FITIGU-734073 format. One record per residue (C-alpha): residue number from 1; x, y, z. Coordinates in nm, 3 decimals. Example, Ala and Ser with C-alpha at 12.3 -4.5 7.8 and 13.67 -1.06 7.14 Angstrom:
! residues 2
num=1	x=1.230	y=-0.450	z=0.780
num=2	x=1.367	y=-0.106	z=0.714
//
This chain:
! residues 345
num=1	x=-2.045	y=-2.998	z=-3.242
num=2	x=-1.979	y=-3.359	z=-3.143
num=3	x=-1.733	y=-3.256	z=-2.872
num=4	x=-1.974	y=-3.010	z=-2.713
num=5	x=-2.013	y=-2.637	z=-2.667
num=6	x=-1.840	y=-2.388	z=-2.439
num=7	x=-2.098	y=-2.198	z=-2.233
num=8	x=-2.061	y=-1.902	z=-1.998
num=9	x=-2.322	y=-1.865	z=-1.724
num=10	x=-2.329	y=-1.541	z=-1.524
num=11	x=-2.486	y=-1.560	z=-1.180
num=12	x=-2.431	y=-1.934	z=-1.161
num=13	x=-2.413	y=-1.943	z=-0.780
num=14	x=-2.762	y=-1.800	z=-0.735
num=15	x=-3.105	y=-1.957	z=-0.703
num=16	x=-3.176	y=-1.982	z=-1.076
num=17	x=-2.808	y=-2.023	z=-1.163
num=18	x=-2.779	y=-2.339	z=-0.954
num=19	x=-3.075	y=-2.491	z=-1.139
num=20	x=-2.925	y=-2.384	z=-1.472
num=21	x=-2.604	y=-2.571	z=-1.392
num=22	x=-2.803	y=-2.885	z=-1.313
num=23	x=-3.002	y=-2.864	z=-1.637
num=24	x=-2.703	y=-2.784	z=-1.856
num=25	x=-2.497	y=-3.073	z=-1.722
num=26	x=-2.782	y=-3.321	z=-1.702
num=27	x=-2.741	y=-3.620	z=-1.934
num=28	x=-3.074	y=-3.531	z=-2.099
num=29	x=-2.965	y=-3.174	z=-2.180
num=30	x=-3.026	y=-3.081	z=-2.546
num=31	x=-2.693	y=-2.896	z=-2.545
num=32	x=-2.375	y=-3.109	z=-2.524
num=33	x=-2.140	y=-2.918	z=-2.294
num=34	x=-1.762	y=-2.922	z=-2.327
num=35	x=-1.695	y=-2.648	z=-2.073
num=36	x=-1.935	y=-2.464	z=-1.843
num=37	x=-1.773	y=-2.145	z=-1.724
num=38	x=-1.936	y=-1.978	z=-1.421
num=39	x=-1.894	y=-1.607	z=-1.342
num=40	x=-2.011	y=-1.503	z=-0.996
num=41	x=-1.892	y=-1.338	z=-0.677
num=42	x=-2.000	y=-1.630	z=-0.459
num=43	x=-1.827	y=-1.965	z=-0.484
num=44	x=-2.017	y=-2.269	z=-0.605
num=45	x=-2.146	y=-2.505	z=-0.338
num=46	x=-2.077	y=-2.805	z=-0.561
num=47	x=-1.807	y=-2.796	z=-0.826
num=48	x=-1.755	y=-3.169	z=-0.872
num=49	x=-1.818	y=-3.182	z=-1.246
num=50	x=-1.491	y=-3.153	z=-1.436
num=51	x=-1.657	y=-2.948	z=-1.707
num=52	x=-1.708	y=-2.655	z=-1.468
num=53	x=-1.464	y=-2.364	z=-1.452
num=54	x=-1.532	y=-2.097	z=-1.190
num=55	x=-1.428	y=-1.732	z=-1.229
num=56	x=-1.480	y=-1.500	z=-0.934
num=57	x=-1.612	y=-1.162	z=-1.040
num=58	x=-1.925	y=-0.986	z=-1.156
num=59	x=-2.071	y=-0.822	z=-1.464
num=60	x=-1.968	y=-0.472	z=-1.358
num=61	x=-1.604	y=-0.567	z=-1.425
num=62	x=-1.538	y=-0.541	z=-1.800
num=63	x=-1.195	y=-0.703	z=-1.786
num=64	x=-1.325	y=-1.008	z=-1.600
num=65	x=-1.608	y=-1.039	z=-1.851
num=66	x=-1.368	y=-1.030	z=-2.143
num=67	x=-1.167	y=-1.309	z=-1.983
num=68	x=-1.482	y=-1.510	z=-1.916
num=69	x=-1.622	y=-1.473	z=-2.269
num=70	x=-1.313	y=-1.589	z=-2.457
num=71	x=-1.374	y=-1.899	z=-2.671
num=72	x=-1.737	y=-1.927	z=-2.560
num=73	x=-2.012	y=-2.041	z=-2.798
num=74	x=-2.307	y=-1.929	z=-2.586
num=75	x=-2.359	y=-1.689	z=-2.295
num=76	x=-2.653	y=-1.727	z=-2.056
num=77	x=-2.672	y=-1.402	z=-1.863
num=78	x=-2.874	y=-1.457	z=-1.546
num=79	x=-2.677	y=-1.241	z=-1.299
num=80	x=-2.890	y=-0.964	z=-1.149
num=81	x=-2.982	y=-0.770	z=-0.839
num=82	x=-3.338	y=-0.877	z=-0.753
num=83	x=-3.517	y=-0.598	z=-0.570
num=84	x=-3.870	y=-0.527	z=-0.450
num=85	x=-3.821	y=-0.157	z=-0.393
num=86	x=-3.561	y=-0.141	z=-0.116
num=87	x=-3.220	y=-0.091	z=-0.287
num=88	x=-3.070	y=0.223	z=-0.439
num=89	x=-3.137	y=0.302	z=-0.803
num=90	x=-2.767	y=0.342	z=-0.867
num=91	x=-2.682	y=-0.007	z=-0.739
num=92	x=-2.965	y=-0.172	z=-0.932
num=93	x=-2.883	y=-0.001	z=-1.263
num=94	x=-2.510	y=-0.067	z=-1.226
num=95	x=-2.562	y=-0.444	z=-1.217
num=96	x=-2.882	y=-0.501	z=-1.412
num=97	x=-2.845	y=-0.245	z=-1.690
num=98	x=-2.480	y=-0.146	z=-1.721
num=99	x=-2.375	y=-0.503	z=-1.642
num=100	x=-2.588	y=-0.627	z=-1.931
num=101	x=-2.432	y=-0.370	z=-2.163
num=102	x=-2.093	y=-0.504	z=-2.054
num=103	x=-2.202	y=-0.860	z=-2.135
num=104	x=-2.319	y=-0.758	z=-2.484
num=105	x=-1.993	y=-0.576	z=-2.551
num=106	x=-1.784	y=-0.868	z=-2.423
num=107	x=-1.976	y=-1.106	z=-2.653
num=108	x=-1.899	y=-0.883	z=-2.949
num=109	x=-1.534	y=-0.837	z=-2.859
num=110	x=-1.478	y=-1.211	z=-2.808
num=111	x=-1.680	y=-1.330	z=-3.106
num=112	x=-1.955	y=-1.499	z=-2.906
num=113	x=-2.249	y=-1.548	z=-3.140
num=114	x=-2.536	y=-1.644	z=-2.905
num=115	x=-2.677	y=-1.478	z=-2.592
num=116	x=-2.974	y=-1.581	z=-2.376
num=117	x=-3.078	y=-1.314	z=-2.126
num=118	x=-3.281	y=-1.371	z=-1.809
num=119	x=-3.523	y=-1.082	z=-1.802
num=120	x=-3.830	y=-1.049	z=-1.581
num=121	x=-4.206	y=-1.034	z=-1.606
num=122	x=-4.163	y=-0.696	z=-1.435
num=123	x=-4.064	y=-0.533	z=-1.766
num=124	x=-4.440	y=-0.489	z=-1.824
num=125	x=-4.549	y=-0.420	z=-1.467
num=126	x=-4.663	y=-0.070	z=-1.374
num=127	x=-4.895	y=-0.155	z=-1.087
num=128	x=-5.205	y=-0.203	z=-1.304
num=129	x=-5.371	y=-0.540	z=-1.371
num=130	x=-5.233	y=-0.741	z=-1.664
num=131	x=-5.467	y=-1.026	z=-1.758
num=132	x=-5.377	y=-1.289	z=-2.019
num=133	x=-5.109	y=-1.071	z=-2.174
num=134	x=-4.852	y=-1.200	z=-2.423
num=135	x=-4.517	y=-1.096	z=-2.570
num=136	x=-4.686	y=-0.847	z=-2.804
num=137	x=-4.808	y=-0.641	z=-2.509
num=138	x=-4.624	y=-0.305	z=-2.522
num=139	x=-4.400	y=-0.180	z=-2.244
num=140	x=-4.572	y=0.066	z=-2.007
num=141	x=-4.503	y=0.437	z=-2.022
num=142	x=-4.378	y=0.430	z=-1.663
num=143	x=-4.248	y=0.146	z=-1.446
num=144	x=-4.314	y=0.088	z=-1.077
num=145	x=-3.957	y=0.063	z=-0.942
num=146	x=-3.594	y=0.103	z=-1.037
num=147	x=-3.572	y=-0.275	z=-1.066
num=148	x=-3.849	y=-0.282	z=-1.327
num=149	x=-3.677	y=0.000	z=-1.515
num=150	x=-3.340	y=-0.176	z=-1.505
num=151	x=-3.480	y=-0.501	z=-1.647
num=152	x=-3.675	y=-0.314	z=-1.915
num=153	x=-3.368	y=-0.117	z=-2.026
num=154	x=-3.148	y=-0.429	z=-2.028
num=155	x=-3.405	y=-0.637	z=-2.216
num=156	x=-3.444	y=-0.378	z=-2.492
num=157	x=-3.066	y=-0.359	z=-2.536
num=158	x=-3.038	y=-0.738	z=-2.566
num=159	x=-3.313	y=-0.742	z=-2.829
num=160	x=-3.150	y=-0.453	z=-3.015
num=161	x=-2.820	y=-0.643	z=-3.017
num=162	x=-2.988	y=-0.917	z=-3.219
num=163	x=-3.037	y=-0.669	z=-3.501
num=164	x=-2.667	y=-0.589	z=-3.490
num=165	x=-2.522	y=-0.936	z=-3.549
num=166	x=-2.547	y=-1.108	z=-3.211
num=167	x=-2.815	y=-1.380	z=-3.197
num=168	x=-3.015	y=-1.312	z=-2.882
num=169	x=-3.335	y=-1.407	z=-2.706
num=170	x=-3.493	y=-1.312	z=-2.376
num=171	x=-3.659	y=-1.527	z=-2.108
num=172	x=-3.924	y=-1.364	z=-1.886
num=173	x=-3.991	y=-1.614	z=-1.604
num=174	x=-4.303	y=-1.621	z=-1.395
num=175	x=-4.263	y=-1.592	z=-1.018
num=176	x=-3.996	y=-1.857	z=-0.951
num=177	x=-4.007	y=-2.105	z=-0.664
num=178	x=-3.827	y=-2.426	z=-0.577
num=179	x=-3.545	y=-2.568	z=-0.367
num=180	x=-3.348	y=-2.286	z=-0.208
num=181	x=-3.610	y=-2.021	z=-0.292
num=182	x=-3.466	y=-1.709	z=-0.123
num=183	x=-3.759	y=-1.480	z=-0.193
num=184	x=-4.090	y=-1.635	z=-0.084
num=185	x=-4.116	y=-1.965	z=0.099
num=186	x=-3.844	y=-1.902	z=0.357
num=187	x=-3.999	y=-1.570	z=0.462
num=188	x=-4.345	y=-1.722	z=0.487
num=189	x=-4.209	y=-2.008	z=0.699
num=190	x=-4.047	y=-1.755	z=0.933
num=191	x=-4.383	y=-1.581	z=0.969
num=192	x=-4.554	y=-1.913	z=1.044
num=193	x=-4.288	y=-1.992	z=1.306
num=194	x=-4.371	y=-1.670	z=1.490
num=195	x=-4.733	y=-1.777	z=1.518
num=196	x=-4.898	y=-1.488	z=1.337
num=197	x=-4.941	y=-1.552	z=0.964
num=198	x=-5.098	y=-1.274	z=0.759
num=199	x=-5.163	y=-1.234	z=0.388
num=200	x=-5.203	y=-0.921	z=0.180
num=201	x=-5.513	y=-0.820	z=-0.012
num=202	x=-5.838	y=-1.015	z=-0.034
num=203	x=-5.719	y=-1.340	z=-0.193
num=204	x=-5.874	y=-1.267	z=-0.532
num=205	x=-5.569	y=-1.144	z=-0.725
num=206	x=-5.397	y=-1.402	z=-0.946
num=207	x=-5.042	y=-1.437	z=-1.076
num=208	x=-4.823	y=-1.695	z=-1.248
num=209	x=-4.568	y=-1.924	z=-1.084
num=210	x=-4.297	y=-2.147	z=-1.230
num=211	x=-4.073	y=-2.412	z=-1.079
num=212	x=-3.706	y=-2.315	z=-1.098
num=213	x=-3.616	y=-2.638	z=-1.281
num=214	x=-3.867	y=-2.561	z=-1.555
num=215	x=-3.740	y=-2.205	z=-1.590
num=216	x=-3.384	y=-2.337	z=-1.620
num=217	x=-3.503	y=-2.593	z=-1.875
num=218	x=-3.654	y=-2.313	z=-2.083
num=219	x=-3.319	y=-2.130	z=-2.087
num=220	x=-3.141	y=-2.443	z=-2.208
num=221	x=-3.397	y=-2.504	z=-2.482
num=222	x=-3.370	y=-2.142	z=-2.594
num=223	x=-2.990	y=-2.161	z=-2.597
num=224	x=-3.002	y=-2.482	z=-2.797
num=225	x=-3.239	y=-2.318	z=-3.043
num=226	x=-2.994	y=-2.031	z=-3.099
num=227	x=-2.701	y=-2.268	z=-3.138
num=228	x=-2.894	y=-2.477	z=-3.390
num=229	x=-2.968	y=-2.173	z=-3.605
num=230	x=-3.343	y=-2.160	z=-3.541
num=231	x=-3.421	y=-1.811	z=-3.671
num=232	x=-3.766	y=-1.815	z=-3.504
num=233	x=-3.591	y=-1.759	z=-3.172
num=234	x=-3.374	y=-1.465	z=-3.280
num=235	x=-3.456	y=-1.132	z=-3.121
num=236	x=-3.761	y=-1.252	z=-2.932
num=237	x=-3.882	y=-1.240	z=-2.572
num=238	x=-4.058	y=-1.534	z=-2.406
num=239	x=-4.286	y=-1.560	z=-2.104
num=240	x=-4.228	y=-1.883	z=-1.911
num=241	x=-4.478	y=-2.039	z=-1.673
num=242	x=-4.577	y=-2.398	z=-1.599
num=243	x=-4.930	y=-2.394	z=-1.463
num=244	x=-5.253	y=-2.200	z=-1.423
num=245	x=-5.261	y=-1.869	z=-1.236
num=246	x=-5.340	y=-1.859	z=-0.866
num=247	x=-5.330	y=-1.623	z=-0.572
num=248	x=-4.976	y=-1.561	z=-0.446
num=249	x=-5.050	y=-1.648	z=-0.084
num=250	x=-5.287	y=-1.941	z=-0.130
num=251	x=-5.032	y=-2.094	z=-0.371
num=252	x=-4.746	y=-2.076	z=-0.119
num=253	x=-4.961	y=-2.166	z=0.185
num=254	x=-4.960	y=-2.527	z=0.067
num=255	x=-4.579	y=-2.537	z=0.072
num=256	x=-4.560	y=-2.387	z=0.421
num=257	x=-4.805	y=-2.639	z=0.565
num=258	x=-4.653	y=-2.935	z=0.382
num=259	x=-4.313	y=-2.838	z=0.522
num=260	x=-4.460	y=-2.888	z=0.870
num=261	x=-4.570	y=-2.541	z=0.980
num=262	x=-4.913	y=-2.437	z=1.103
num=263	x=-5.079	y=-2.128	z=0.962
num=264	x=-5.244	y=-1.924	z=1.238
num=265	x=-5.477	y=-1.747	z=1.221
num=266	x=-5.627	y=-1.938	z=0.930
num=267	x=-5.781	y=-1.643	z=0.747
num=268	x=-5.593	y=-1.326	z=0.835
num=269	x=-5.583	y=-1.092	z=0.534
num=270	x=-5.461	y=-0.732	z=0.554
num=271	x=-5.661	y=-0.501	z=0.326
num=272	x=-5.450	y=-0.368	z=0.043
num=273	x=-5.472	y=-0.005	z=0.156
num=274	x=-5.362	y=-0.095	z=0.508
num=275	x=-5.073	y=-0.315	z=0.389
num=276	x=-4.960	y=-0.039	z=0.153
num=277	x=-4.951	y=0.205	z=0.446
num=278	x=-4.739	y=-0.039	z=0.645
num=279	x=-4.506	y=-0.066	z=0.343
num=280	x=-4.463	y=0.312	z=0.341
num=281	x=-4.379	y=0.314	z=0.713
num=282	x=-4.140	y=0.021	z=0.680
num=283	x=-3.950	y=0.184	z=0.392
num=284	x=-3.934	y=0.515	z=0.578
num=285	x=-3.785	y=0.351	z=0.887
num=286	x=-3.527	y=0.171	z=0.673
num=287	x=-3.435	y=0.502	z=0.506
num=288	x=-3.394	y=0.684	z=0.837
num=289	x=-3.177	y=0.408	z=0.980
num=290	x=-2.960	y=0.378	z=0.669
num=291	x=-2.669	y=0.590	z=0.803
num=292	x=-2.651	y=0.360	z=1.107
num=293	x=-2.778	y=0.023	z=0.989
num=294	x=-2.867	y=-0.091	z=0.638
num=295	x=-3.143	y=-0.347	z=0.602
num=296	x=-3.404	y=-0.440	z=0.343
num=297	x=-3.755	y=-0.430	z=0.491
num=298	x=-3.965	y=-0.735	z=0.405
num=299	x=-4.270	y=-0.516	z=0.357
num=300	x=-4.253	y=-0.259	z=0.077
num=301	x=-4.506	y=-0.071	z=-0.132
num=302	x=-4.402	y=-0.265	z=-0.441
num=303	x=-4.438	y=-0.600	z=-0.263
num=304	x=-4.793	y=-0.508	z=-0.164
num=305	x=-4.887	y=-0.386	z=-0.512
num=306	x=-4.724	y=-0.685	z=-0.679
num=307	x=-4.896	y=-0.952	z=-0.469
num=308	x=-5.237	y=-0.779	z=-0.481
num=309	x=-5.257	y=-0.718	z=-0.858
num=310	x=-5.363	y=-0.958	z=-1.134
num=311	x=-5.079	y=-1.058	z=-1.370
num=312	x=-5.145	y=-1.361	z=-1.592
num=313	x=-4.994	y=-1.496	z=-1.913
num=314	x=-4.893	y=-1.819	z=-2.087
num=315	x=-4.592	y=-1.978	z=-2.258
num=316	x=-4.748	y=-2.038	z=-2.600
num=317	x=-4.476	y=-1.857	z=-2.793
num=318	x=-4.198	y=-2.051	z=-2.620
num=319	x=-4.374	y=-2.380	z=-2.694
num=320	x=-4.419	y=-2.286	z=-3.059
num=321	x=-4.068	y=-2.148	z=-3.122
num=322	x=-3.843	y=-2.384	z=-2.927
num=323	x=-4.065	y=-2.659	z=-2.793
num=324	x=-4.090	y=-2.554	z=-2.429
num=325	x=-4.300	y=-2.778	z=-2.210
num=326	x=-4.254	y=-2.823	z=-1.835
num=327	x=-3.992	y=-3.087	z=-1.768
num=328	x=-4.109	y=-3.126	z=-1.408
num=329	x=-4.476	y=-3.173	z=-1.319
num=330	x=-4.644	y=-2.955	z=-1.058
num=331	x=-4.652	y=-3.253	z=-0.822
num=332	x=-4.281	y=-3.329	z=-0.862
num=333	x=-4.193	y=-2.961	z=-0.822
num=334	x=-4.405	y=-2.947	z=-0.505
num=335	x=-4.245	y=-3.258	z=-0.356
num=336	x=-3.889	y=-3.144	z=-0.435
num=337	x=-3.950	y=-2.801	z=-0.286
num=338	x=-4.121	y=-2.926	z=0.030
num=339	x=-3.846	y=-3.185	z=0.088
num=340	x=-3.583	y=-2.910	z=0.071
num=341	x=-3.757	y=-2.686	z=0.323
num=342	x=-3.827	y=-2.976	z=0.556
num=343	x=-3.452	y=-3.042	z=0.563
num=344	x=-3.335	y=-2.682	z=0.580
num=345	x=-3.589	y=-2.486	z=0.786
//
């Protein structure tokens, strides 16, 4: 389409959503954009581009979704509740699972033909090591948390929808970091500020990381592949990472120090069993205080298990099917991220 496509992005005000907007509207984007419609509860920080239309709402509201999906060519569904074991099952399923069902139904009702869904590597995670797995690895019999369950259920429904006329694909990002990272770097910087920096486990576990810009780039490439009629992409899930595996804490230590914070003590590691016990206590305290004060404890059993367990994979299928390669090098991603936290911490 010489005049461009109409694209709906759910969750566009979030961490990944902000990067998706940048990649979609970038002059090098493989998808020419006529209108980029954003559905989110939070307003956009920057809405200067005239191609952007903002709709306030969320994916639990079917009527808002129907309005948002009208005359769209592609939907990128990235809205989700991200949880490490501290929110209620009902809340998580309402947004992540039922919300995704609402998106699928709105696409069908409005004649949208293409849907890219932001899933999670957690669809395979059950607390056991996963080493060099790929997209053919089966789902586990039981998942670790309600969040894992919600993403698994939503992902399977999106893939099923492809067999029923809607062209779909699923992106499973590695652990995402970058400018504005709300999950990892900020919390570690706070710990460094307090002068007592501890890590979990023994430093031997390895996992995958991916810069937010590269994850967003993968979504855009996948969406372009669907729009261009590349049948290789239809009904498939894709792991996305942009570098070799490394330990969670040693990977992020470099960002904390480069942002100007000292790590003391240098080699404080809490044994996994001890950290898991602290997670149990922390969750119990949060539960007991819930009638008076709701808060999400930073330490949870899932967080301990997740950061202390091997989980490695590659992006070979994404490279083969829609040409994914990191747009941003590890060095550029590092410099962009550190610059942000130097300015904002």
